[in-house]
N, C-alpha and C positions, 0 to 999 in steps of 0.2 A: 358199609354197604359198596366203595371205593373200593376198597382196598381187599376183595378178594379174587384170582387173579384167574381167569375167562381158561387159558389152557393155556399150556406150555410152550406150545409154537409160537403164542404172541407175547411170551416173556423175550422169545430168543428174536420176533421181531422190532420188537418195543433196542432189544441192545443193536438190535444192527441197526436203528436208524440215530441212535441218542449216539451210537460209535462216525455213524458220519456225517449227524451234528459234532460232534467235536474237533472234527479233521478240517471241517468249512468254518471251522473256530465265530459259531451260529449262539447268543445266548438263547435260550427254548424261548425264550418273549420274543425274541425275532423272526426264529423262529414258528412260532405261533402264530404271526401277524403274517405274515407274506406264506402263508399256509390256509389263514383264510382260518380259522380254527382261534375258539377258546382255547388259553390257558390250561384250564383247570383237566380240561379235553387233552390237550398234550400228553400233559404232567402220566392223567392214566394210557393216552400210546406208551408212552416210555416206560412206566411201569406193566404193562403189558396187562393192561382192567378196563383195557378196551378195544369190543370191537370193530379195525376195520375199513372204513369202504373201499370196494376198487377203486372209485373217483378221489377222495384222500387215499391211496395207498401210492396215483398218479400224480395223486400233484412233490407227496413225498420226492416222488425218486427225482422229478421236472426235478425238486429245488434244492435236493440231493447234486443234478448229476449226474448219476446211475443208475441203472437195471430195476424194474422192477424185480430183474432174477437177482439181483446182486440185495436186493431186502429179503428174497426170501433162502433163496440158498442157506439152511441152514448146515 
């Protein structure tokens, strides 16, 4: 059920988030905790299989110290 890709843009978003997360040397678990989301949901975001709400996208950008534009600029 969760392995289905919703759309290519969500995959690209997940890849960008993962890239920035790795630059900050955060584990997936620590990052999910910082965002106040479950680890499974974060895995789905990073794989592009979860739809991300605007408030969650804002939290992600803030936690990574980047702009939303930098996350969605493919």
